[in-house]
N, C-alpha and C positions, 0 to 999 in steps of 0.2 A: 566591746563593740568598736570596730574601726570606723572612724568618721569618713563620710564621702559627700559629694555634692551631686544633686540631681542633674546638674549641667554636664556631669561626666558619665551619664547613663545613656544607653541605647537599648531599645527594646522593640521587638516585633513578635507576632505570634510564633512561638516555637524557639525563641532565642532572646537571651538577656545578656547585657554587658555593662560593667561598671568599672571605672578606674578609681580605686580607693585612695584615701588620703596618704597611705604609706607607699603609694606607687604601684601596688599590685593590681594587675588587670585580671578581673574575674569574668568568666564567660560560662553560660549555662544553656543547655538544651536537654531534650528528653525524648524517650519513647513511652509506651504505655506504663511500663513498670520500672524503668531505669532512668535515673537522672545522670546526665553527663556534665562534668565540671572540667574547666580548663583554667589554670592559674599561671599567669606569667609574672615572674618576680623580677624586680630590678637588679637583684644580685643572687648569689648562690646560697644566701642565708635564710631563704624563705621557709616558713613553717606552715603546715596545715593543721588545724585543730578540729577534733571531733569532740563535742561537748554534750554529754548526756544529761547534764544538769540544767541546761538553758531552759528557761520557762518564761511565758508571758501570761498576763491576766491571771486567772485562778488555776491554771495548770501547774501541777507540782509533781516532780519525779518521785517515784517510790523505789525504783531499782534500776540499775544499769550495768551493762557489761561491755567491755572492749577487749578484743583478742586479736593480736597480730598473728595469724596462722602461718604465714610465710612472708617473705620479704616484700611482696606486692599485694597482699590481701589482708584486709581488716574486716572483722565481723563483730557484731554486737547487737544489743537490744536496749530499748528504753521502755520501762513501765511507768505509767503516770496515773494520777487521779486529777479530777477536775470536772469539766463538763461530761466527759466519759469517765465513769468511776474507776475503771480498770483497764485503760487502754494499753495495748501491747504492740509495739512496733519492732520488727527485726530487720536488720540490714546486713548487706555485704558490700564492701568497697574494694575495687581493684584498681591499682595504679599502673601507669605505663612505665614507671621507673621504680627501682627498689628503694625501700626506706633506708636512709643512711643512719639516722639517729631518732630515737623516740623517748618521750618522757610522759609517763602516766601521772596524773594528778588526781588524788582522791582525798581521803582524810589524811593521808601521808603521801609522799612522793614515791613513785615506783619506776624502775627501769627494766622490769621483766617484760614478757610479751602478753601479759593478761592482767586485768584489774576489774574489780566489781565495786559497786557502791551507788548510792542515790545520785551523787553529783560527779561521777567519774568523768574524766576527760583525758584526751591524749594529744600530745603535740608531736607531729611527724615532720622530720626534716629530710629533704631530698637534695643531696649535695652535688648531683651529677649534671643538672641542667637547669636552665632558667624557667622552662615551661613544664608543668606537671598536668597530666590528664588523669581523671578519676571517674570511673563508672560506679554509681551507687544504686543497688537494687533493694527494693523493699518487699517485705512479706509480712502478713499477719499471722503466719503459722510458726516459722522457725528461722534461725540463721542459716540452716542447711538449705531451706527452700529459697532463701534470698541468694545464697551462693550459687544455687543451681540456675537461677535466672541469669546471673553473671556468666556462667559457663556456656549458656545457650544463646547468648547475645550474638547478633550478626556482626562479623568483623567489618568495621567501617571506620573512616576517619571522623573526627569531630565535625568537620565541615559537611561531610556527607549526611551524618545524622541530623545536623541542624537543617540541612536542605530538605530532608524527608519530613521533618517536623513542620517546616514551613509549607511544604506541599500539602500535607494533611490538613493543616489549618486553612489553606487556600481552598481546598475542596469543600471543607465545612462551611466556609463563609460564602461560597458561591451557590449555596442552596437557595439563597435569595439574592437576586441581582436587581439593583435599582439603577435607574437612570436619572441623574439630577445634575444640574449645572452648578449647584451649590456645594462646593467642596467641604465646607464646614458641616453641612447637613449629612453628607455622605460619611464623614468621619464619625459623627455622632451615631449614625445608624450602624455602621460596621463595628464600632467599639461596643455598642449595645449587644449586637449579635454575638460578638466574641464573648462577652460576659455571660450570655445565656448558656454557654458551653462549659463553664468552669465547674459546675456541680450538677448531679452527683459525680462521685469519683469511684474508679474501680478499686475494690478491696480484696478481690480473690487473686490467687496466684495463677500462672499461665495454665496449670492443670485443673483449675476450677476450685481448688481447696481454699478454705478460709476458716478462721477461728472465731467461734461465737463468744459472746460476753462471758459465758461460764466455762470457757476453755475446751469446748468440744470442737472437733475437726469435722467440718461439713465439706461437701464437694458438689459443685454445679457440673452438669454434664452437657454434652451436645454443643460445646463451644459457647455456652452462656457465661457471661461475666457477672459476678456479684458486685453490687454497688453499695456505697454508703454515702452519708451526708445528704439526708432527706429533710429539708427545712419545710415541712408540710404546711405550716400556718401561712407561710409566704407564697410558696410556689404553686399551690393548688389553684390559685386565682387566674394566672395567665401563662406561667412558664410551662406547666405540664400540658395544657391545651396546645401551646405552640410546639411542644415536643412531638405531639401526635402528627405534626406536619413535617418538622425539620429533623426529627430524630427517629423516624419510623423504623430504620434498620436496627436500632439498638433498644427500642422502646420495650420490647418483650423482656430484655434483660432487667430493665428498671422495674417493671411490673413483677417479675419473678423474684426480684430482690425484696420487694415489699412482702410477698408471700413467704419468702424464706425467713424474714424477720418475724413474721407471725408464727411460723413453725418453731422458731428458736425461743421466742419470748412469750408466746401465748396471746398477744394482741398485735394489731397493726401498729407501725411506728407513728408516734407523734413528732418526734425529732430524733432521727437515727444518726448517731455518730459512732463509727467503729463497732457496729452491732449492738451498741448500748442505747438504751432509752434515756434520753436526756430529760424527757417530760417538759420541754420548753414550750411555752405558749399554750393556746387553748384549742378546743375542738378535737375531733378525730378525723383529720383531713386527709389521711390516706384513703378514706372512703370516697370522696368525690373524684380523686385521681383514678381509682379502680373503676368507679361507676362510669366515668367519662370514656374510659377505654372499652368497657363492656358495651355501652350503648352505641359507640362508634363502630363496633364490630372488629376491633383490633384482635389479631390472632396471636397465638404463641404462649398463652398462659391459661391456667385452669380457672375458668370463670365461676364454676360452682364452688371451688375452694375459696376463691376470692369473695364470693357472696357469703359463705360461712364466716370468713374472717371479718367482713364488714358488720355482720349481725353481732358477732361476739364482741367487737369493739364498741358497738352501740349499746350493748347490754352489760358491759363490764361493771364490776362492783366497786370501782374507784373513780377518781376524777369527778365526783359529784353526780354521776349518772343515775344512781338509784333515787336520789332526791329530785332530779330533773324529771324522771318518769313519774314519781309519786305526786309532785305538785304541779307538773306541767310547766315548770320553770325552775331555775336554781335559786333558792332563797339566799338573800344576801347575808342574813344572820347566821347562815351555816357555811357559806362558801364565798370567797372573794371572786372578783371579776364576773359576777353572776349574770350581768346583762349580756356581756360579750359571749359568754359560754352558752347561754340559752339560745341566742340568735344563731350561733354557729352550729350547735347541736341540731337545731330545727332544720337548717339547710342540709346538714349531713344526713339527717333522717329522710329528707326529701329524696336525696340521691339513692338511698337504700330502697325507698319505695319504687323508684323508677326501674331499678334492676329487678326487684321482686316481680314487678308487672311483666317485664320482658321474659323472665324465667317461669312465669305462670304461678308464682307463689302469691296467690290473691289474698290470703289471710294476712300474710306479712305486709302486702301492699296496703291494706286497710289500716293496719296498726301504725306503720311508719308514715303514711299520709296524714294521719291524725296528729302524730308527733311533730310533723313538719309545720303544723300550724301553731306550735307552742309560742312562736314569736309574738302572737297577738296578746298573750297573757301579760306581757310587760309594757304594753302600749298605754301611755297616759294621754287621753284625748285633750285634756286641759292644756298641757304644755306642748303636745305634739312630739314628744320624745319617748323612746324606750327607756324605762326607768327600773331601778332595782326594787323588788318587793321582798319583804321578810316572810318567814314561814307562816305568819298570821294573815297574810294576804295584803297587808298594808304597804303602800309605797314607803321607801326609806326617806326620811326627812332629816335636814332640809335638802332641797334640790338646787344645784347650781350647774347649768349646762356647760359652763366653762371650767368646772373643777377637773383637775387631772391628778390622779393618785397612782404613782408608779408601783407601789408595793402591792402585795397580794390582797390587802384589805380593800383595794379599790373596787369600783363597780364596773369599770371599763378598762380593759387591758391596753396600756400604752396609748391612751387617748381620752377624749371627752365624750359626753353624751352626743354632741354634734357629730363627731366622726363615726360613732357606732350606731347611730339611729337610722341608717340607710341600708343596713345589711339584711335585705330580704330578696336576694337575687332570684329565688325560685318561685316567688309569688308577688310579682310587681302589682298586679291588679288588686289582690287582696290587701297589699300594703297601701296602695292608693286609697282604697275604700276606708281604711282606718282614718285617713286624713280628711275624708269627706269628698274624695274624687281626685281625678288626675290633676285638675287645675290647682287644687289645694296643695298637692304634693309638689307640683312644679314651683309653687310659691315658697314652699319650705326649702326646696333646693336653692332657689334664688337667695334666700336668707342665709343659707350656709356660706355662700361666697361673699356675702357682705357683712356678716357678723364680725364683731371685734376680734382681731388676731391676738388674743391674750389668753393666758391660762392662769387659773387660780389654784391655790393649794400650797401646802408646805413641802410636798414631795412630788413636784411636777415631773412628768415623764420626759426624759431627754430624747425620746424617740418621736415626739410630736414636732416635726420639722416640715419645712416647705409649705408654710401657711399662706393661703389666700382666703381671707376671712377665717372660717373654721375648717375649711377644706385643707387637709394635711397630706400633701402628696409624698412627703418623705417617709410615710409609713403605709403599710398595705391596706388597712381598712378603708381608705379613701379611693383606692384605685379604680373601682368599678363605677363610682358615683356619677361621674360626668355622663356616662352612657345611659343612665336612667332617663335623661332628657329625651334621647332618641326613642327609648321604649315607651315614653309617655307622650310621644307625638311632637316633640320640639327638637328635632335634629339641629336646628339653627343655633339653639342655645348650647348644645353639645359642642358644635363646631367652634363657637366663641371661646369656650373655656379650654378646649383641646389646644388651640393655638397658644393661649396664654401659658398653660402648663408646659407644653413642649418647648417653648422658647425660653422660659425662665428657669425650668428645673433640670434641663439637660444641656450641658455645655462641654466644650473641649478644653479642659483644664483641671488643675488639682481639685477645684470645687465643682467638678462636673456633675455630680449627683447631689441632690438635696437631702438624701438620707442613705441608710444602709442598703446596698444593692440586694442583700438577703438572698444569696445564692442564685441571682439572676432575675428575680421577680421585677425589680424596678426597671431593669433593662427590657424585659419581656413586654412591659407596658408600652415602652417606646416603640418596639418593633411592631406590635399589633397596631398601635395608633398611627404609626407612619403609613401602614398599609390601608388605613381607613376603617378598621373594625376592631372589635374587642369582645372576648368571651365574658359578657356580663354575668351570665350564669355559667360557670366553668364546667358544668357536667351536663349541659343541655344539648351540646353539639351545635349550638347556635352562636353566631358572631354578629353582634350588633354594630351597625354602621356609625361612624363618627365623622371625621374629616381627614382625608388622606394628606400626608405631608410631602409625599413624593409625587413625581409626574409619571413615573412608569416603574413597574416591577415585574419580575418573573420569579415564581416560586417553583422549586422542584418538589412535586407532591409524591406521596407513596404510589407504588405500582407504576413508576416511570411516567407519571403524568405531569403536566405543567399547568400552572395558573398564571395567566398574563393579565396584569392590571394596568390600564391606561387612564390617566386623569386628564380631562380636557377642560380648559377654562372657557366658559360661555360668555362671549362679548355682550355687553349690554344687560347682563343679568346681575342685578345688585343684591340678590338674595344671598345671605350668609349661609354657608354650608353647602351640602350636596343638592344640586338641582334635579338630577335624575341618575339612575343606575341601570345599566344594561348588562345582562348576563347572556353570553353567547348570542348577542344581537337583540335580545328581547328585554324590554323594560320590566324591572321588578320593583316592588315597594321599597321606599327608603326607610327600612327598619332593620332588617337582618338578613343573613344568608346562612344556610346550614352547612355543616361539615360534609354531608353527603352531596350537596350541590357542588361544592368545591371539587 
């Protein structure tokens, strides 16, 4: 690794530059499937290295190939295991100058034009100029397909390509225009909006072909792109509902990618990486994403096939689902993270019930509506928490609401009883009734923010960050909680905590986020919150009001419509939070607005 200083970096959407410690200036830009590199060397002795053995975290290479097919073209592949058990990436690189000298390094040193091996790498020297440009195309299918991408690229200079990338990003970021005199706030907002666009990513070639986890070649038609990197446990909460507004033109591609995963793997994805099921995190949260799209009337995908996939995922024979159906909850003595999984399965089942109702599947509606109430089976009225039960029906003892267990044997994934005991977004009234009414639940919410910010246990989860009391904004289970105040009739309390979280958890600096952005979910919270609303129930088509952080915003909506938001401060009004809301000139209740109203 060549050292460098962040002071020598420059970056903007579509372009990155760094001057490294050895004096080499590196510049990067991209199109959909091709990355463009430009390296300026301080002398003619510069080398460019392609290293198929480089790995981070638990990723490990299993095979690699490098082949210089002519003086300006290098092709190869890298197979690896790790989060994706059999990831295969093929590439083709074309240089603007011929290779003068090359050196393959594998188990032994080679100087031929081809080498294979787990850790194979090649050093290329270009002796004719100080500046080398390189176009690198990727394919999930073959080196031939990657090379074809290179051959079909539009002839343009590095500057022209970078400018096109910048213009595309500008168009993307202009989908929401905000007017604020606070430059730091504008930077936070557009940085967050930028991060919401980083995943999922295209995995199919330009002709629609992609390779499945079991090496079958599939093809999307009609210009549909296949996507991967679906972090469903995170993004179902706010990012995907945001996509139904900001990504309407490509949302059918995302939905069809979920259904393609179902066709290829037999179940909807839990966490899709390169067509592989990583089985990371809990729930079957492709369900609320599809349900939200169906209930909003989004077109371009087979809703009946989607419903079939939702049902099959909910009735699968793995991930504890049979015991969940049998007991009405997941027994802790049989399955770890039992509380989290039960609560999330109940919500996902509610989503299926709503789609069943829309499609006229009334028997299914009754079954899944009953399953959606399974959350009640884990409520402990004495402590006011959702607690783990064993298969004999008894609560697991002892109980400590501050206990955090990061391993699979824990009762709550990446959190404590405090953080997971407010996840009933589909039945807030029923949830409040368990506590003895809305006022009692409001009191419990108050206690969440004032409880000790401490964690107990020998294997405390590193993901519990951004604590305010026991509210943990650095991880997803807390993201909807503040908006429960509005749903329960106390929007003033929601406004109070929204400002605290927005001001303290989102900054313009290296420590700008208090936790993992998780493919854009953390940033999506900030976008929704800045606009004054949030999808508390992310499959209901309803956005609960909070407290807007901006003074004015214009959103580009589907079907070429616009939503204009204006925030006016009322002089002499000391009430915290929103005093009144008007939609098209008419006052509406300070609770929520529906997707169809927008």
